[in-house]
C-alpha positions in Angstrom: 0.1 -0.2 0.0 1.3 3.5 -1.2 1.1 6.9 0.6 -1.6 9.1 0.1 -0.4 12.0 -2.0 -2.3 15.6 -1.3 -2.2 18.1 -4.0 -4.0 21.2 -5.0 -5.7 18.9 -7.9 -7.2 16.4 -5.3 -6.6 13.5 -3.0 -4.2 11.1 -5.1 -4.8 7.7 -4.1 -2.4 4.2 -4.7 -4.8 2.5 -2.3 -6.1 0.3 -4.2 -6.0 -1.5 -7.9 -6.7 0.5 -11.0 -10.0 0.2 -12.1 -11.0 0.6 -15.5 -15.1 1.3 -15.7 -16.1 4.7 -16.5 -18.5 6.0 -13.6 -20.3 8.5 -15.7 -20.9 5.6 -18.6 -22.9 4.0 -15.9 -25.0 7.2 -15.0 -25.5 7.7 -19.1 -26.9 4.1 -18.7 -29.3 5.3 -15.5 -30.3 8.4 -17.4 -31.3 6.6 -20.4 -33.4 3.8 -18.8 -35.0 6.0 -15.9 -38.7 5.3 -16.1 -39.3 8.6 -13.7 -37.5 11.2 -16.0 -39.0 9.9 -19.1 -42.4 10.1 -17.1 -41.3 13.8 -15.8 -40.6 14.6 -19.2 -44.0 13.2 -20.9 -45.9 15.2 -18.4 -44.3 18.4 -18.9 -45.0 18.3 -22.7 -48.6 17.4 -21.6 -48.8 20.8 -19.4 -47.3 22.7 -22.3 -49.7 21.2 -24.8 -52.4 22.5 -22.8 -50.9 25.7 -21.7 -50.9 26.5 -25.6 -54.7 24.9 -26.1 -55.9 27.4 -22.7 -54.7 30.3 -25.0 -56.8 29.7 -28.0 -59.9 30.9 -29.2 -63.2 28.7 -27.9 -64.7 26.8 -30.9 -67.4 28.6 -33.1 -71.0 27.8 -31.8 -73.7 26.9 -34.3 -77.5 27.0 -32.8 -80.3 26.6 -34.9 -83.7 27.1 -33.7 -86.8 25.6 -35.9 -90.3 27.0 -35.0 -93.8 25.4 -35.4 -97.4 27.3 -36.1 -100.9 25.2 -35.6 -102.5 24.9 -38.9 -98.7 25.0 -40.7 -97.1 21.7 -42.1 -93.3 21.5 -41.0 -91.1 24.0 -40.0 -93.1 27.5 -40.4 -90.1 29.7 -39.7 -86.4 29.3 -37.8 -83.3 30.8 -36.9 -79.9 30.1 -37.4 -77.0 31.8 -35.3 -73.5 31.0 -35.8 -71.1 32.9 -33.5 -67.1 33.2 -32.0 -66.0 34.6 -28.8 -62.7 36.0 -28.8 -60.9 37.8 -25.7 -58.9 40.9 -26.5 -55.7 40.6 -28.4 -53.4 41.7 -25.6 -55.0 38.9 -23.3 -53.7 36.1 -25.9 -50.3 38.1 -25.9 -50.4 38.1 -22.1 -50.9 34.2 -22.1 -48.4 32.9 -24.6 -45.9 35.0 -22.9 -47.1 33.0 -19.6 -47.0 29.7 -21.0 -43.6 30.3 -22.6 -42.3 31.2 -19.0 -44.0 28.4 -17.0 -42.5 25.8 -20.1 -38.9 27.1 -18.9 -39.8 26.7 -15.6 -41.0 23.0 -15.9 -37.9 22.4 -18.2 -35.6 23.5 -15.5 -37.7 21.7 -13.1 -37.0 18.3 -15.3 -33.4 19.2 -15.3 -33.4 19.6 -11.7 -34.6 16.2 -11.3 -32.3 15.0 -13.2 -29.5 16.3 -11.5 -30.6 15.0 -8.0 -31.7 12.1 -9.6 -28.1 11.1 -11.1 -26.8 12.3 -8.1 -28.3 10.1 -6.1 -27.2 7.0 -8.2 -23.3 8.6 -8.4 -23.1 8.7 -4.5 -24.6 5.0 -4.7 -21.5 4.0 -7.3 -19.2 5.7 -5.0 -20.4 3.4 -2.2 -20.1 0.7 -4.5 -16.4 1.8 -5.1 -15.6 1.9 -1.3 -17.2 -1.6 -0.8 -15.2 -3.1 -3.7 -11.9 -1.7 -1.4 -13.2 -3.0 1.8 -13.8 -6.7 0.0 -10.5 -6.6 -1.5 -9.1 -6.0 2.0 -11.4 -8.5 3.9 -10.2 -11.1 1.4 -6.4 -9.9 1.7 -7.1 -10.5 5.4 -8.8 -14.1 4.6 -6.3 -15.2 3.1 -3.5 -14.5 5.8 -5.9 -15.7 8.3 -5.8 -19.0 6.4 -2.1 -19.3 6.2 -2.2 -18.4 9.9 -4.9 -21.5 10.9 -2.2 -23.9 8.4 0.7 -22.5 11.0 -1.1 -23.1 14.1 -2.3 -26.4 13.2 1.2 -27.6 12.1 2.7 -25.9 15.7 -0.5 -27.7 17.4 0.6 -30.9 16.6 4.2 -30.2 17.4 3.1 -28.9 21.0 4.4 -25.2 20.2 1.1 -23.5 20.1 -1.6 -23.4 22.7 -5.6 -23.8 22.2 -6.3 -20.2 22.8 -3.7 -19.2 20.7 -5.8 -21.8 17.8 -9.4 -21.0 19.2 -8.2 -17.0 18.1 -7.2 -18.2 14.5 -10.3 -19.7 14.0 -12.3 -17.1 15.8 -10.6 -14.2 13.5 -11.2 -16.6 10.2 -14.9 -16.8 11.4 -15.4 -13.2 11.8 -13.7 -12.4 8.7 -15.7 -14.6 6.5 -18.9 -13.2 8.0 -17.5 -9.7 7.2 -16.9 -10.4 3.7 -20.3 -11.7 3.4 -21.6 -8.4 4.6 -19.7 -6.4 2.3 -20.8 -8.6 -0.7 -24.3 -8.2 0.6 -24.2 -4.7 1.0 -22.9 -3.9 -2.1 -25.7 -6.4 -4.2 -28.2 -4.3 -2.3 -26.8 -1.3 -4.4 -26.2 -3.2 -7.2 -29.8 -3.7 -7.4 -30.7 -0.3 -6.4 -29.0 1.7 -9.6 -30.6 -1.4 -11.9 -33.5 -0.3 -10.3 -32.7 3.2 -11.3 -32.2 1.9 -14.7 -35.6 0.7 -15.3 -34.5 -2.7 -14.2 -31.7 -2.9 -16.6 -28.6 -4.8 -16.4 -25.9 -2.3 -14.8 -22.5 -3.4 -15.2 -20.7 -2.2 -11.6 -17.4 -4.0 -12.0 -13.8 -2.0 -11.9 -15.5 1.4 -11.0 -13.3 3.9 -9.6 -13.4 7.4 -8.1 -13.7 9.9 -10.7 -11.5 12.9 -11.3 -13.1 16.0 -9.6 -12.5 20.0 -9.2 -11.5 20.6 -5.7 -12.4 24.0 -4.4 -8.9 25.8 -3.8 -11.3 28.3 -1.3 -14.6 29.1 0.0 -15.4 31.5 -3.1 -14.7 28.8 -5.7 -17.2 26.2 -3.7 -19.4 28.9 -3.9 -19.2 29.5 -7.6 -19.1 25.7 -8.3 -22.4 25.9 -6.3 -23.9 28.3 -7.4 -23.1 28.7 -11.2 -25.6 26.6 -13.2 -27.4 25.3 -10.0 -30.6 24.0 -11.8 -32.4 24.1 -8.6 -32.0 28.0 -8.2 -32.8 28.1 -12.0 -36.2 26.7 -11.7 -36.9 28.9 -8.9 -35.9 31.9 -10.6 -38.2 30.7 -13.7 -41.2 30.0 -11.2 -40.7 33.3 -9.8 -41.1 35.0 -13.6 -43.5 33.0 -14.3 -45.6 33.5 -11.6 -45.5 37.5 -12.3 -46.6 37.0 -15.6 -49.6 35.4 -14.1 -50.2 38.0 -12.2 -50.4 40.1 -15.3 -52.7 37.8 -17.0 -54.8 37.8 -14.1 -54.8 41.8 -14.0 -56.3 42.0 -17.6 -58.9 39.4 -16.6 -61.5 42.5 -16.6 -61.1 42.9 -20.1 -64.5 42.5 -22.0 -65.0 39.1 -23.9 -65.7 40.1 -27.8 -68.7 38.1 -29.6 -69.2 37.9 -33.1 -71.5 36.3 -35.0 -74.1 35.9 -38.6 -77.8 35.4 -37.7 -80.4 34.4 -40.1 -84.1 34.3 -39.7 -86.8 32.3 -41.7 -90.6 32.8 -41.8 -92.2 31.2 -44.7 -90.5 32.1 -48.0 -88.9 35.3 -46.3 -85.6 35.6 -44.8 -83.5 37.9 -42.9 -79.7 38.0 -42.4 -77.6 40.0 -39.9 -74.6 40.6 -37.8 -74.4 39.1 -34.2 -71.7 41.5 -31.4 -71.9 41.0 -28.4 -70.0 42.0 -24.9 -69.0 40.2 -21.5 -67.8 41.6 -18.6 -66.1 39.4 -16.3 -66.4 41.7 -13.2 -66.8 38.9 -10.5 -64.0 36.7 -10.4 -61.6 38.7 -11.6 -60.5 40.3 -8.1 -60.3 36.9 -6.7 -57.9 35.8 -9.6 -55.6 38.6 -9.2 -55.4 37.9 -5.3 -54.9 34.2 -6.0 -52.2 35.0 -8.7 -50.5 37.6 -6.4 -50.2 35.0 -3.7 -48.5 32.1 -6.0 -46.3 34.9 -6.9 -44.9 35.6 -3.3 -45.2 31.9 -2.5 -42.5 31.6 -5.6 -40.1 34.3 -4.4 -40.3 33.1 -0.7 -39.3 29.8 -2.2 -36.5 31.4 -4.3 -35.1 33.1 -1.2 -35.2 29.8 1.0 -33.5 28.3 -2.2 -30.7 30.4 -2.0 -30.4 30.7 1.6 -29.9 26.6 1.2 -27.2 26.9 -1.2 -25.0 29.6 1.2 -25.4 27.3 4.3 -24.1 24.5 1.8 -21.1 26.7 1.1 -19.8 27.0 4.2 -21.0 23.1 5.8 -19.5 21.7 2.8 -16.1 23.5 2.2 -15.6 22.6 6.4 -16.2 19.2 6.1 -13.8 19.3 3.0 -11.1 20.6 4.6 -11.5 18.8 7.6 -11.5 15.4 5.2 -8.1 16.6 3.5 -6.5 16.8 6.5 -7.6 13.6 7.9 -6.9 11.7 4.9 -3.2 13.7 4.7 -2.4 11.7 7.8 -3.0 8.3 7.0 0.7 6.4 6.0 -0.4 3.7 3.8 3.4 2.4 3.6 4.1 2.5 7.4 0.6 0.5 8.1 1.6 -2.3 5.3 5.4 -2.6 7.2 4.0 -3.0 10.2 1.9 -5.8 9.4 4.8 -7.3 8.0 7.1 -7.3 11.0 4.1 -8.3 12.6 3.9 -11.7 10.3 7.6 -12.1 10.7 7.4 -11.8 14.7 4.7 -14.9 14.2 6.6 -16.8 11.8 9.9 -16.7 13.9 8.0 -17.7 17.1 8.8 -14.0 18.9 5.2 -13.2 18.7 2.1 -15.3 19.5 -0.9 -15.7 17.6 -3.5 -13.8 20.1 -0.8 -10.8 20.5 -0.4 -10.4 16.3 -4.4 -10.5 16.1 -4.6 -8.1 18.8 -1.9 -5.3 17.0 -3.1 -6.3 13.4 -6.3 -5.5 14.2 -5.8 -2.0 15.2 -3.5 -1.6 11.8 -6.4 -3.1 9.8 -8.9 -0.7 11.4 -7.0 1.7 10.2 -7.1 0.9 6.7 -11.1 0.4 7.0 -11.4 4.1 8.7 -9.2 5.4 5.6 -11.2 3.6 3.3 -14.4 5.2 4.9 -13.0 8.8 4.9 -11.8 8.5 1.1 -15.4 7.5 0.1 -16.9 10.6 2.2 -14.4 12.7 0.6 -15.5 11.8 -2.5 -19.5 11.9 -1.5 -18.6 15.7 -0.5 -16.8 16.4 -3.7 -19.6 14.8 -5.7 -22.3 17.1 -4.1 -19.9 20.2 -4.7 -19.8 19.4 -8.4 -23.3 18.1 -8.8 -24.2 20.5 -11.2 -21.9 19.2 -13.7 -23.8 15.8 -13.8 
């Protein structure tokens, strides 16, 4: 095991063998197969079509009324009315702009959903990388345990080992088998979760490694990474703009509706033709609609401010955690840990140290290795949240 190197570009690790599977390819497969994203995209399209349909004039109305008189065979007279109702042209323009803004808000909401889902998938991928390293370490320890089992059996026959030592080796071997099974089970669950996110498509999760990430040098750069292109913030801003336009639409609700048409009346063989002109005044609902739209706009503005405040709070929390993790990782010396294990094993082989003492000391070292693997994973989890807008 080599010592971890800390640089301005990030953490360079040689704690595990090199892998070839690109995590980005896994995320692309998940995005392509995710049913929730597909449903969200179709739902957004349906909403956009509905908004466009709502801004179209009502269908023309055709009315025909036949009249009958006593003593007259068949229809004695009739009336035909063909009419069309229109909103004032400025209202169509205002609603068209509102529909466009709502479409933009829906698009940003979709991108936010996509980002959050891919971040969730990426975090599971990062956990799989950690489990792969824990599995590799457990197998390495299990191999040593199997060698010591053979050694203790040989010494027991020669009378150079005690039953206590033999039991300790067997218990350690049993514990390692259980630990390895636990890691493999957890890894299988995460792999199944990724398959579910991909619409139950088969996902190859073998050979993944931690991706290269942008590491902010200071809090200002971290804030830029969080705020620049943040789809959640863009969605909140787009929603505010859409709600402001909805207020404008509601305020124009007082404008009268126009009705134009053609009218034909017949009485026997005589017929008369005329035009129909009407005006409707929506004086009762306009005030309530304006108040409702104003309330929705205020709610959207508060949600936008809440999103901004949450991002600003994340900056400090993520930066402090990132720096603490970098400091912790820089303390570990993998070469020292491996050399210590080698010397302990040499002491056991030469008979200087009992196997009970070996496991007492070796467990401390292996726990430090496990602690490093977990800290390394948390470091990359934090980086993934910092760089989530690049997904």
